[in-house]
C-alpha positions as CSV (number, residue, x, y, z in Angstrom):
1,M,18.5,24.6,15.5
2,N,20.0,21.2,15.9
3,R,17.1,19.6,14.2
4,E,17.4,21.9,11.2
5,I,21.1,21.2,10.9
6,N,20.4,17.4,11.1
7,V,17.9,17.7,8.3
8,I,20.3,19.7,6.2
9,E,23.0,17.1,6.8
10,L,20.7,14.3,5.8
11,A,19.8,16.1,2.6
12,L,23.4,16.7,1.8
13,L,24.2,13.1,2.6
14,A,21.4,11.9,0.3
15,L,22.7,14.2,-2.5
16,K,26.2,12.8,-2.1
17,R,25.1,9.3,-2.6
18,V,22.0,9.9,-4.7
19,W,22.9,7.1,-7.1
20,I,22.1,4.6,-4.3
21,I,18.6,6.0,-3.8
22,V,18.0,6.0,-7.6
23,V,19.1,2.4,-8.0
24,T,17.0,1.1,-5.1
25,T,14.0,3.1,-6.3
26,F,14.0,1.7,-9.8
27,L,14.9,-1.8,-8.6
28,I,12.2,-2.2,-6.0
29,G,9.6,-0.4,-8.2
30,G,10.5,-2.7,-11.1
31,I,10.2,-5.8,-8.8
32,A,6.8,-4.7,-7.5
33,F,5.5,-4.1,-11.0
34,T,6.8,-7.4,-12.3
35,Y,5.3,-9.3,-9.3
36,S,1.9,-7.7,-9.8
37,Y,1.9,-8.2,-13.5
38,Y,3.2,-11.7,-13.9
39,Y,2.6,-13.4,-10.5
40,L,-0.7,-12.0,-9.2
41,S,-3.9,-13.5,-10.7
42,P,-6.5,-11.1,-12.1
43,Q,-9.5,-10.6,-9.8
44,Y,-13.1,-10.3,-11.0
45,I,-15.9,-8.9,-9.0
46,S,-19.6,-9.8,-9.6
47,K,-22.2,-7.6,-7.9
48,G,-25.9,-7.8,-7.2
49,M,-28.5,-6.1,-4.9
50,I,-31.5,-7.2,-2.9
51,Y,-34.2,-5.5,-1.0
52,V,-35.4,-7.0,2.3
53,D,-38.9,-6.0,3.5
54,N,-40.1,-7.0,6.9
55,S,-43.3,-6.1,8.7
56,T,-41.5,-6.3,12.1
57,M,-39.8,-3.1,11.2
58,L,-43.1,-1.2,11.6
59,S,-43.5,-2.1,15.2
60,L,-39.8,-1.4,15.8
61,Q,-40.2,2.1,14.3
62,T,-43.3,2.8,16.4
63,E,-41.5,1.8,19.5
64,L,-38.5,4.0,18.8
65,A,-40.7,6.9,17.6
66,L,-42.2,7.2,21.2
67,T,-38.9,8.8,22.4
68,K,-37.2,9.8,19.1
69,D,-38.1,11.5,16.0
70,I,-39.4,9.5,13.0
71,Q,-36.4,10.0,10.8
72,Y,-34.0,8.8,13.5
73,A,-36.3,5.8,14.2
74,D,-36.2,4.8,10.6
75,M,-32.4,5.0,10.4
76,V,-31.9,3.0,13.6
77,A,-34.4,0.3,12.6
78,S,-32.9,0.0,9.1
79,Q,-29.4,-0.3,10.6
80,R,-30.5,-3.0,13.0
81,L,-32.3,-5.0,10.4
82,A,-29.4,-4.7,7.9
83,T,-27.1,-6.0,10.5
84,I,-29.3,-9.0,11.1
85,Y,-29.6,-9.7,7.4
86,I,-25.9,-9.6,6.9
87,E,-25.3,-12.0,9.8
88,I,-27.8,-14.4,8.4
89,L,-26.1,-14.4,5.0
90,K,-22.7,-15.0,6.7
91,S,-23.8,-18.0,8.7
92,Q,-22.3,-21.4,8.0
93,T,-25.7,-22.9,7.2
94,F,-26.3,-20.3,4.5
95,L,-22.7,-20.6,3.1
96,K,-23.1,-24.4,2.9
97,M,-26.3,-24.0,1.0
98,V,-24.7,-21.6,-1.4
99,S,-21.8,-24.1,-1.9
100,A,-24.1,-26.9,-2.7
101,Q,-26.6,-25.0,-4.9
102,S,-23.9,-23.2,-6.9
103,G,-22.3,-26.4,-8.1
104,T,-18.8,-24.9,-7.7
105,N,-18.0,-27.2,-4.7
106,L,-16.2,-24.3,-3.1
107,N,-15.5,-24.5,0.6
108,P,-18.1,-22.6,2.6
109,D,-15.3,-20.7,4.5
110,L,-13.8,-19.7,1.2
111,I,-17.1,-18.4,0.0
112,G,-17.4,-16.3,3.2
113,Q,-13.9,-14.8,2.5
114,I,-14.6,-13.9,-1.1
115,M,-18.1,-12.5,-0.4
116,K,-18.7,-8.9,0.8
117,I,-22.1,-7.6,1.9
118,T,-22.7,-3.9,2.5
119,E,-25.9,-1.9,3.3
120,K,-26.7,1.0,1.0
121,N,-27.3,4.3,2.6
122,N,-28.7,3.0,5.9
123,T,-31.6,1.2,4.1
124,E,-32.7,-2.4,3.8
125,I,-31.0,-2.6,0.4
126,L,-27.9,-4.9,0.5
127,E,-25.2,-5.0,-2.1
128,I,-23.5,-8.4,-2.5
129,A,-20.1,-8.6,-4.2
130,V,-18.1,-11.8,-4.9
131,T,-14.4,-11.7,-5.9
132,H,-12.8,-14.6,-7.7
133,T,-10.1,-15.2,-10.2
134,N,-12.7,-16.8,-12.5
135,P,-15.4,-14.4,-13.7
136,H,-17.9,-17.1,-14.3
137,V,-17.4,-18.6,-10.8
138,A,-17.8,-15.1,-9.3
139,S,-21.0,-14.5,-11.1
140,V,-22.5,-18.0,-10.2
141,I,-21.7,-17.6,-6.5
142,A,-23.1,-14.1,-6.4
143,E,-26.3,-15.1,-8.2
144,T,-26.7,-18.1,-5.9
145,I,-26.4,-15.9,-2.9
146,L,-29.1,-13.6,-4.2
147,E,-31.5,-16.5,-5.0
148,S,-30.8,-18.3,-1.7
149,S,-31.4,-15.2,0.3
150,K,-35.0,-15.2,-0.9
151,T,-35.7,-18.3,1.1
152,E,-33.2,-18.2,3.9
153,I,-33.9,-14.7,5.3
154,P,-37.7,-15.2,5.5
155,R,-37.2,-18.6,7.1
156,I,-35.2,-17.1,10.0
157,F,-36.7,-13.6,10.1
158,K,-40.4,-14.3,10.1
159,G,-42.7,-12.1,8.1
160,G,-40.0,-10.9,5.8
161,S,-39.6,-11.0,2.0
162,V,-36.6,-10.6,-0.3
163,E,-36.6,-9.0,-3.7
164,I,-33.7,-9.0,-6.1
165,I,-33.0,-5.5,-7.4
166,D,-30.0,-6.3,-9.6
167,N,-29.0,-9.7,-10.7
168,A,-25.3,-10.7,-10.5
169,N,-23.4,-9.4,-13.5
170,L,-20.7,-11.3,-15.4
171,P,-17.5,-9.2,-15.1
172,V,-15.7,-8.7,-18.3
173,R,-12.6,-6.8,-17.1
174,P,-10.6,-7.6,-14.0
175,S,-10.9,-5.3,-11.1
176,G,-7.3,-6.0,-9.9
177,P,-4.6,-6.2,-9.2
178,N,-3.8,-2.5,-9.6
179,H,-0.4,-2.5,-11.2
180,I,0.1,1.3,-10.8
181,K,-0.7,1.0,-7.1
182,Y,1.8,-1.8,-6.6
183,T,4.5,0.0,-8.6
184,L,4.0,3.2,-6.6
185,I,4.3,1.3,-3.3
186,G,7.5,-0.3,-4.7
187,I,8.9,3.1,-5.6
188,I,8.2,4.5,-2.2
189,M,9.7,1.5,-0.5
190,G,12.7,1.7,-2.8
191,M,13.3,5.3,-1.9
192,M,13.0,4.6,1.8
193,L,15.5,1.6,1.4
194,G,17.9,3.9,-0.4
195,F,17.8,6.5,2.4
196,V,18.3,3.8,5.0
197,L,21.3,2.4,3.1
198,V,22.8,5.9,2.7
199,I,22.5,6.6,6.4
200,A,23.8,3.1,7.3
201,I,26.9,3.5,5.1
202,D,27.6,6.9,6.7
203,L,27.2,5.6,10.2
204,L,29.5,2.6,9.6
205,D,32.1,4.9,8.0
206,N,34.6,5.5,10.9
207,R,37.1,7.5,8.9
208,V,38.0,11.1,9.9
209,K,37.0,13.3,7.0
210,N,37.6,16.8,8.4
211,Q,38.4,18.7,11.5
212,D,34.8,18.8,12.5
213,D,34.9,15.0,12.9
214,L,38.0,15.3,15.1
215,I,36.3,17.9,17.3
216,S,33.1,15.9,17.7
217,K,35.0,12.6,18.4
218,Y,37.6,13.8,20.9
219,K,36.0,17.0,22.3
220,Y,39.3,18.9,22.1
221,P,39.9,22.3,20.4
222,M,41.9,22.5,17.2
223,L,45.3,24.2,17.6
224,G,46.4,23.9,14.0
225,S,46.3,21.7,10.9
226,I,48.9,20.1,8.6
227,P,48.5,20.5,4.8
228,S,47.9,17.4,2.8
229,L,51.1,15.6,1.8
230,N,49.8,15.1,-1.8
231,S,49.4,18.9,-2.3
232,V,52.9,19.4,-0.9
233,K,54.4,16.9,-3.3
234,K,52.6,18.5,-6.2
235,V,54.0,21.9,-5.3
236,T,57.5,20.5,-4.8
237,K,57.5,18.7,-8.1
238,S,56.4,21.8,-10.0
239,K,59.3,23.8,-8.5
240,V,61.8,21.1,-9.3
241,Y,60.6,21.0,-12.9
242,E,60.9,24.8,-13.2
243,S,64.5,24.7,-11.8
244,D,65.4,21.9,-14.2
245,D,64.1,23.8,-17.2
246,S,66.2,26.9,-16.2
247,N,69.3,24.8,-15.8
248,V,68.8,23.3,-19.2
249,N,68.4,26.8,-20.7
250,V,71.6,28.0,-19.0
251,L,73.5,24.9,-20.2
252,S,72.3,25.3,-23.8
253,Q,73.4,28.9,-23.9
254,S,76.9,28.1,-22.5
255,V,77.3,25.4,-25.2
256,R,76.5,27.9,-27.9
């Protein structure tokens, strides 16, 4: 019951100062949109895919199939190999090779940050995506990774071969930033900030507004209440005016 009352009180408090919530919502939402539109650089993603074939996988499948079913053995073997391939492509040696062969002179650590490698449906197919503010740089880095993997993976993982399924594309449209997403996040944060401000203002307000505030503050029962002085003055003034008008009427009749 207390929880329900508290929720109702918060709702009434929010409605009482709803203008604060509206202002903060539009303000923070506008700031988020402006920041994403004018200050965040567009991001371009170039993608490509490779297929890694390795004869070692056959012996691994045979070993697993002795105790497991064939389908499960294939899945486990593919996952293990894909993990190995991804770690090879993330190594410092490979990243330095990509940096030198791409001609972009990007730091190997930076290439590792803008590069994302994912396996496709538990197979030996790897998707390589590179994100950069320059679409040409993203495409060159992605294509260099695809080409370099054809020599680096077989060098380390003996008996393997790499085939390029999809070459790196040259992105035409930016993939980000998502202005709508940033704006929605700003709107939500603005609403939350508005609620916090409304609650903070109410908590910092020490004025006694009604008899409930007195009871909750001092824990004593109410014996009576005194009418507002303003209402008493208004009633008194209206009576005085009425009496003055009657005197004026009596005076005018006597003069006649």
